[in-house]
MARMARTI-713968 format. One record per residue: residue in one letter; z negated, x, y negated of N, C-alpha, C in turn. Coordinates in steps of 0.2 Angstrom, whole numbers, plus 5000, padded with zeros to 4 digits. Layout:
N
+------+------+------+------+------+------+------+------+------+------+
| gulo |  n_Z |  n_X |  n_Y | ca_Z | ca_X | ca_Y |  c_Z |  c_X |  c_Y |
+------+------+------+------+------+------+------+------+------+------+
|    A |    Z |    X |    Y |    Z |    X |    Y |    Z |    X |    Y |
...
+------+------+------+------+------+------+------+------+------+------+
//
This chain:
158
+------+------+------+------+------+------+------+------+------+------+
| gulo |  n_Z |  n_X |  n_Y | ca_Z | ca_X | ca_Y |  c_Z |  c_X |  c_Y |
+------+------+------+------+------+------+------+------+------+------+
|    X | 4742 | 5210 | 5511 | 4744 | 5215 | 5506 | 4744 | 5211 | 5499 |
|    X | 4745 | 5205 | 5499 | 4744 | 5202 | 5492 | 4737 | 5203 | 5489 |
|    X | 4732 | 5202 | 5494 | 4725 | 5204 | 5491 | 4725 | 5211 | 5489 |
|    X | 4727 | 5215 | 5492 | 4727 | 5222 | 5489 | 4731 | 5223 | 5483 |
|    X | 4736 | 5220 | 5482 | 4740 | 5220 | 5475 | 4735 | 5217 | 5470 |
|    X | 4732 | 5211 | 5471 | 4728 | 5208 | 5466 | 4722 | 5212 | 5464 |
|    X | 4719 | 5215 | 5469 | 4713 | 5220 | 5468 | 4715 | 5226 | 5464 |
|    X | 4721 | 5228 | 5466 | 4724 | 5234 | 5463 | 4725 | 5233 | 5456 |
|    X | 4728 | 5227 | 5454 | 4729 | 5225 | 5447 | 4723 | 5225 | 5443 |
|    X | 4717 | 5222 | 5446 | 4711 | 5221 | 5443 | 4708 | 5228 | 5442 |
|    X | 4708 | 5232 | 5447 | 4706 | 5239 | 5446 | 4709 | 5243 | 5440 |
|    X | 4716 | 5242 | 5439 | 4720 | 5245 | 5434 | 4717 | 5242 | 5427 |
|    X | 4716 | 5236 | 5427 | 4713 | 5233 | 5421 | 4707 | 5236 | 5419 |
|    X | 4702 | 5237 | 5424 | 4696 | 5240 | 5423 | 4697 | 5247 | 5420 |
|    X | 4702 | 5250 | 5423 | 4703 | 5257 | 5421 | 4706 | 5257 | 5414 |
|    X | 4710 | 5252 | 5412 | 4712 | 5251 | 5405 | 4706 | 5250 | 5400 |
|    X | 4701 | 5247 | 5403 | 4695 | 5246 | 5398 | 4692 | 5253 | 5397 |
|    X | 4692 | 5257 | 5402 | 4690 | 5264 | 5401 | 4694 | 5268 | 5396 |
|    X | 4700 | 5267 | 5396 | 4705 | 5270 | 5391 | 4703 | 5267 | 5384 |
|    X | 4701 | 5260 | 5384 | 4699 | 5257 | 5377 | 4693 | 5260 | 5375 |
|    X | 4688 | 5261 | 5379 | 4682 | 5264 | 5377 | 4683 | 5272 | 5375 |
|    X | 4687 | 5275 | 5378 | 4689 | 5282 | 5376 | 4692 | 5282 | 5369 |
|    X | 4697 | 5278 | 5368 | 4700 | 5278 | 5361 | 4695 | 5276 | 5356 |
|    X | 4691 | 5271 | 5357 | 4687 | 5268 | 5352 | 4682 | 5273 | 5350 |
|    X | 4679 | 5277 | 5355 | 4674 | 5282 | 5353 | 4677 | 5287 | 5350 |
|    X | 4683 | 5289 | 5352 | 4686 | 5295 | 5348 | 4688 | 5293 | 5341 |
|    X | 4690 | 5287 | 5340 | 4692 | 5285 | 5333 | 4686 | 5285 | 5329 |
|    X | 4680 | 5281 | 5332 | 4674 | 5281 | 5328 | 4671 | 5288 | 5326 |
|    X | 4672 | 5292 | 5331 | 4669 | 5299 | 5330 | 4673 | 5302 | 5324 |
|    X | 4679 | 5302 | 5325 | 4683 | 5306 | 5320 | 4682 | 5303 | 5313 |
|    X | 4683 | 5296 | 5313 | 4682 | 5292 | 5306 | 4675 | 5294 | 5303 |
|    X | 4670 | 5294 | 5308 | 4663 | 5295 | 5305 | 4662 | 5302 | 5303 |
|    X | 4665 | 5307 | 5306 | 4665 | 5314 | 5303 | 4669 | 5315 | 5297 |
|    X | 4674 | 5311 | 5297 | 4679 | 5312 | 5291 | 4676 | 5309 | 5285 |
|    X | 4674 | 5303 | 5285 | 4673 | 5298 | 5280 | 4665 | 5298 | 5278 |
|    X | 4661 | 5298 | 5283 | 4654 | 5297 | 5282 | 4649 | 5303 | 5284 |
|    X | 4652 | 5308 | 5286 | 4649 | 5314 | 5287 | 4644 | 5314 | 5293 |
|    X | 4645 | 5310 | 5298 | 4641 | 5310 | 5304 | 4646 | 5309 | 5310 |
|    X | 4644 | 5312 | 5316 | 4648 | 5311 | 5322 | 4644 | 5307 | 5327 |
|    X | 4647 | 5304 | 5331 | 4644 | 5300 | 5336 | 4642 | 5305 | 5342 |
|    X | 4635 | 5304 | 5343 | 4632 | 5308 | 5348 | 4635 | 5307 | 5355 |
|    X | 4636 | 5312 | 5359 | 4638 | 5312 | 5366 | 4646 | 5309 | 5366 |
|    X | 4650 | 5310 | 5361 | 4657 | 5308 | 5362 | 4660 | 5311 | 5368 |
|    X | 4659 | 5317 | 5369 | 4662 | 5321 | 5375 | 4660 | 5318 | 5381 |
|    X | 4654 | 5316 | 5382 | 4651 | 5313 | 5388 | 4654 | 5306 | 5390 |
|    X | 4654 | 5302 | 5384 | 4657 | 5296 | 5385 | 4665 | 5296 | 5387 |
|    X | 4668 | 5300 | 5384 | 4675 | 5301 | 5385 | 4676 | 5303 | 5392 |
|    X | 4672 | 5308 | 5394 | 4673 | 5311 | 5401 | 4672 | 5305 | 5406 |
|    X | 4666 | 5302 | 5405 | 4664 | 5296 | 5410 | 4670 | 5291 | 5410 |
|    X | 4672 | 5289 | 5404 | 4678 | 5284 | 5404 | 4684 | 5286 | 5407 |
|    X | 4685 | 5293 | 5407 | 4691 | 5296 | 5410 | 4691 | 5295 | 5417 |
|    X | 4685 | 5296 | 5420 | 4684 | 5295 | 5427 | 4686 | 5288 | 5429 |
|    X | 4684 | 5283 | 5426 | 4685 | 5276 | 5427 | 4693 | 5275 | 5426 |
|    X | 4696 | 5277 | 5421 | 4703 | 5277 | 5420 | 4707 | 5280 | 5425 |
|    X | 4706 | 5286 | 5427 | 4710 | 5290 | 5431 | 4709 | 5287 | 5438 |
|    X | 4703 | 5286 | 5441 | 4702 | 5285 | 5448 | 4705 | 5278 | 5449 |
|    X | 4704 | 5273 | 5444 | 4706 | 5266 | 5446 | 4713 | 5265 | 5445 |
|    X | 4717 | 5269 | 5441 | 4724 | 5268 | 5440 | 4728 | 5272 | 5445 |
|    X | 4725 | 5276 | 5449 | 4729 | 5280 | 5454 | 4733 | 5276 | 5459 |
|    X | 4729 | 5271 | 5462 | 4733 | 5267 | 5467 | 4738 | 5263 | 5464 |
|    X | 4736 | 5260 | 5458 | 4741 | 5256 | 5455 | 4748 | 5260 | 5453 |
|    X | 4747 | 5266 | 5451 | 4752 | 5270 | 5449 | 4756 | 5271 | 5455 |
|    X | 4753 | 5273 | 5461 | 4757 | 5275 | 5467 | 4760 | 5268 | 5470 |
|    X | 4757 | 5263 | 5470 | 4760 | 5257 | 5472 | 4766 | 5255 | 5468 |
|    X | 4766 | 5256 | 5462 | 4772 | 5255 | 5457 | 4777 | 5260 | 5457 |
|    X | 4776 | 5265 | 5461 | 4780 | 5271 | 5462 | 4781 | 5274 | 5455 |
|    X | 4775 | 5275 | 5451 | 4775 | 5277 | 5444 | 4774 | 5285 | 5444 |
|    X | 4773 | 5288 | 5450 | 4772 | 5295 | 5450 | 4779 | 5299 | 5449 |
|    X | 4779 | 5305 | 5447 | 4785 | 5309 | 5446 | 4787 | 5312 | 5453 |
|    X | 4794 | 5311 | 5454 | 4796 | 5314 | 5461 | 4803 | 5318 | 5459 |
|    X | 4803 | 5324 | 5461 | 4809 | 5328 | 5460 | 4813 | 5328 | 5466 |
|    X | 4819 | 5326 | 5466 | 4823 | 5325 | 5472 | 4829 | 5330 | 5472 |
|    X | 4829 | 5336 | 5469 | 4835 | 5340 | 5469 | 4838 | 5341 | 5475 |
|    X | 4834 | 5343 | 5480 | 4837 | 5344 | 5487 | 4837 | 5338 | 5491 |
|    X | 4832 | 5334 | 5491 | 4832 | 5328 | 5496 | 4837 | 5323 | 5494 |
|    X | 4839 | 5322 | 5488 | 4845 | 5317 | 5487 | 4851 | 5319 | 5490 |
|    X | 4852 | 5325 | 5492 | 4858 | 5327 | 5495 | 4858 | 5326 | 5503 |
|    X | 4852 | 5324 | 5506 | 4852 | 5323 | 5513 | 4854 | 5316 | 5515 |
|    X | 4856 | 5315 | 5521 | 4857 | 5308 | 5524 | 4851 | 5304 | 5523 |
|    X | 4852 | 5298 | 5523 | 4846 | 5293 | 5521 | 4841 | 5294 | 5527 |
|    X | 4843 | 5294 | 5533 | 4838 | 5295 | 5538 | 4833 | 5301 | 5538 |
|    X | 4837 | 5306 | 5536 | 4833 | 5313 | 5535 | 4828 | 5312 | 5529 |
|    X | 4831 | 5309 | 5524 | 4827 | 5308 | 5518 | 4821 | 5304 | 5520 |
|    X | 4821 | 5299 | 5524 | 4816 | 5295 | 5526 | 4811 | 5299 | 5530 |
|    X | 4813 | 5303 | 5534 | 4809 | 5307 | 5538 | 4805 | 5312 | 5534 |
|    X | 4808 | 5315 | 5529 | 4805 | 5319 | 5524 | 4800 | 5315 | 5520 |
|    X | 4801 | 5309 | 5518 | 4797 | 5305 | 5514 | 4791 | 5303 | 5519 |
|    X | 4792 | 5302 | 5525 | 4786 | 5300 | 5529 | 4782 | 5306 | 5530 |
|    X | 4784 | 5312 | 5531 | 4780 | 5318 | 5532 | 4776 | 5320 | 5526 |
|    X | 4780 | 5319 | 5520 | 4776 | 5321 | 5514 | 4771 | 5316 | 5512 |
|    X | 4772 | 5309 | 5513 | 4767 | 5304 | 5512 | 4762 | 5305 | 5517 |
|    X | 4763 | 5307 | 5523 | 4757 | 5307 | 5528 | 4753 | 5313 | 5526 |
|    X | 4756 | 5319 | 5523 | 4752 | 5324 | 5521 | 4748 | 5322 | 5515 |
|    X | 4751 | 5318 | 5510 | 4747 | 5315 | 5504 | 4741 | 5311 | 5507 |
|    X | 4742 | 5307 | 5512 | 4737 | 5303 | 5514 | 4731 | 5307 | 5517 |
|    X | 4733 | 5312 | 5520 | 4728 | 5317 | 5523 | 4724 | 5320 | 5517 |
|    X | 4727 | 5322 | 5512 | 4724 | 5325 | 5506 | 4719 | 5320 | 5503 |
|    X | 4722 | 5314 | 5502 | 4718 | 5308 | 5499 | 4712 | 5307 | 5503 |
|    X | 4712 | 5307 | 5510 | 4706 | 5306 | 5514 | 4701 | 5312 | 5513 |
|    X | 4704 | 5318 | 5512 | 4699 | 5324 | 5511 | 4696 | 5323 | 5504 |
|    X | 4700 | 5320 | 5499 | 4696 | 5319 | 5493 | 4691 | 5313 | 5493 |
|    X | 4693 | 5308 | 5497 | 4688 | 5303 | 5498 | 4681 | 5306 | 5502 |
|    X | 4682 | 5309 | 5507 | 4677 | 5312 | 5511 | 4672 | 5317 | 5506 |
|    X | 4675 | 5321 | 5503 | 4671 | 5326 | 5499 | 4668 | 5323 | 5493 |
|    X | 4672 | 5318 | 5490 | 4670 | 5314 | 5485 | 4664 | 5310 | 5487 |
|    X | 4664 | 5307 | 5493 | 4658 | 5303 | 5495 | 4652 | 5307 | 5496 |
|    X | 4653 | 5313 | 5499 | 4648 | 5318 | 5500 | 4645 | 5320 | 5494 |
|    X | 4649 | 5322 | 5489 | 4647 | 5324 | 5482 | 4643 | 5318 | 5479 |
|    X | 4645 | 5312 | 5479 | 4642 | 5306 | 5476 | 4635 | 5305 | 5479 |
|    X | 4635 | 5305 | 5486 | 4629 | 5304 | 5489 | 4624 | 5309 | 5487 |
|    X | 4626 | 5316 | 5487 | 4621 | 5321 | 5484 | 4619 | 5320 | 5477 |
|    X | 4624 | 5318 | 5473 | 4622 | 5316 | 5466 | 4617 | 5311 | 5465 |
|    X | 4618 | 5306 | 5470 | 4613 | 5300 | 5470 | 4606 | 5302 | 5472 |
|    X | 4606 | 5306 | 5477 | 4599 | 5308 | 5480 | 4596 | 5313 | 5476 |
|    X | 4600 | 5317 | 5472 | 4596 | 5322 | 5467 | 4595 | 5319 | 5460 |
|    X | 4598 | 5313 | 5459 | 4596 | 5309 | 5453 | 4600 | 5313 | 5447 |
|    X | 4606 | 5316 | 5448 | 4610 | 5319 | 5443 | 4612 | 5315 | 5437 |
|    X | 4610 | 5317 | 5431 | 4612 | 5313 | 5425 | 4616 | 5318 | 5420 |
|    X | 4619 | 5314 | 5416 | 4622 | 5318 | 5410 | 4617 | 5321 | 5406 |
|    X | 4619 | 5327 | 5402 | 4614 | 5330 | 5398 | 4612 | 5327 | 5392 |
|    X | 4616 | 5323 | 5389 | 4614 | 5320 | 5382 | 4612 | 5313 | 5383 |
|    X | 4616 | 5309 | 5386 | 4614 | 5302 | 5386 | 4610 | 5300 | 5392 |
|    X | 4609 | 5305 | 5396 | 4605 | 5304 | 5403 | 4608 | 5298 | 5407 |
|    X | 4614 | 5297 | 5407 | 4617 | 5292 | 5412 | 4618 | 5295 | 5419 |
|    X | 4616 | 5291 | 5424 | 4617 | 5293 | 5430 | 4624 | 5295 | 5432 |
|    X | 4625 | 5300 | 5436 | 4632 | 5302 | 5437 | 4635 | 5299 | 5444 |
|    X | 4630 | 5297 | 5448 | 4632 | 5294 | 5455 | 4637 | 5288 | 5454 |
|    X | 4636 | 5283 | 5450 | 4640 | 5278 | 5450 | 4647 | 5280 | 5448 |
|    X | 4648 | 5285 | 5444 | 4655 | 5287 | 5442 | 4658 | 5291 | 5447 |
|    X | 4654 | 5294 | 5451 | 4657 | 5298 | 5457 | 4659 | 5293 | 5462 |
|    X | 4655 | 5287 | 5463 | 4657 | 5282 | 5468 | 4663 | 5278 | 5466 |
|    X | 4664 | 5278 | 5459 | 4670 | 5275 | 5457 | 4676 | 5279 | 5459 |
|    X | 4675 | 5286 | 5458 | 4680 | 5290 | 5460 | 4682 | 5289 | 5467 |
|    X | 4677 | 5289 | 5472 | 4678 | 5288 | 5479 | 4682 | 5281 | 5480 |
|    X | 4680 | 5276 | 5477 | 4683 | 5270 | 5478 | 4691 | 5270 | 5475 |
|    X | 4692 | 5273 | 5470 | 4699 | 5274 | 5468 | 4703 | 5278 | 5473 |
|    X | 4700 | 5283 | 5476 | 4703 | 5287 | 5481 | 4705 | 5283 | 5487 |
|    X | 4700 | 5279 | 5489 | 4701 | 5274 | 5495 | 4706 | 5269 | 5494 |
|    X | 4707 | 5267 | 5488 | 4713 | 5262 | 5486 | 4719 | 5266 | 5486 |
|    X | 4719 | 5272 | 5483 | 4725 | 5276 | 5484 | 4727 | 5278 | 5491 |
|    X | 4722 | 5279 | 5495 | 4724 | 5280 | 5502 | 4727 | 5274 | 5505 |
|    X | 4725 | 5268 | 5504 | 4728 | 5262 | 5506 | 4735 | 5261 | 5503 |
|    X | 4736 | 5263 | 5497 | 4743 | 5262 | 5494 | 4748 | 5267 | 5497 |
|    X | 4745 | 5274 | 5498 | 4749 | 5279 | 5502 | 4751 | 5277 | 5509 |
|    X | 4746 | 5274 | 5512 | 4747 | 5272 | 5519 | 4752 | 5266 | 5520 |
|    X | 4752 | 5261 | 5515 | 4757 | 5256 | 5515 | 4764 | 5259 | 5514 |
|    X | 4764 | 5264 | 5509 | 4771 | 5267 | 5508 | 4773 | 5271 | 5514 |
|    X | 4769 | 5274 | 5518 | 4771 | 5278 | 5524 | 4774 | 5273 | 5529 |
|    X | 4770 | 5267 | 5530 | 4773 | 5262 | 5534 | 4780 | 5259 | 5532 |
|    X | 4780 | 5258 | 5526 | 4787 | 5256 | 5523 | 4792 | 5261 | 5524 |
|    X | 4791 | 5267 | 5523 | 4796 | 5272 | 5524 | 4798 | 5273 | 5531 |
|    X | 4793 | 5273 | 5535 | 4794 | 5274 | 5543 | 4798 | 5268 | 5545 |
|    X | 4797 | 5262 | 5543 | 4801 | 5257 | 5545 | 4808 | 5258 | 5543 |
|    X | 4809 | 5260 | 5537 | 4816 | 5262 | 5535 | 4819 | 5267 | 5539 |
|    X | 4816 | 5272 | 5541 | 4818 | 5278 | 5545 | 4820 | 5275 | 5552 |
|    X | 4816 | 5270 | 5555 | 4817 | 5268 | 5561 | 4823 | 5263 | 5562 |
|    X | 4825 | 5260 | 5556 | 4830 | 5255 | 5556 | 4837 | 5259 | 5556 |
|    X | 4837 | 5265 | 5553 | 4843 | 5269 | 5552 | 4845 | 5273 | 5558 |
+------+------+------+------+------+------+------+------+------+------+
//
């Protein structure tokens, strides 16, 4: 599990670099248009591709840190054991959804690679970014699965 935490942290740092690229290109584009009368070509494409890196690689880290939003209006009023059962069920459903995202994303990425799909302006291949999305989903699955096991152990103790 320690290995997963370290890899997860590294992926989050790489995702943060995607955010840095997004911010830099946006600022340069805005400043260029405002002060020098030119825009950076393919700003939208670069921001979109950077967003894929940021979002996909930060998903597992956010889940592992329990940084996602949880609304517990009804669940907070339940006994702890019942709450743990609800958590186990919802997390298991989340794991199934993430597996579906991984599977369909992998199929889409493989299709993109075999077709040689590229972006329209900078002609960057799309497949590597699609595979990054799949990797991010795979790490999210591991994080959700670890959470399911943790909650199931709590439910079994009570």
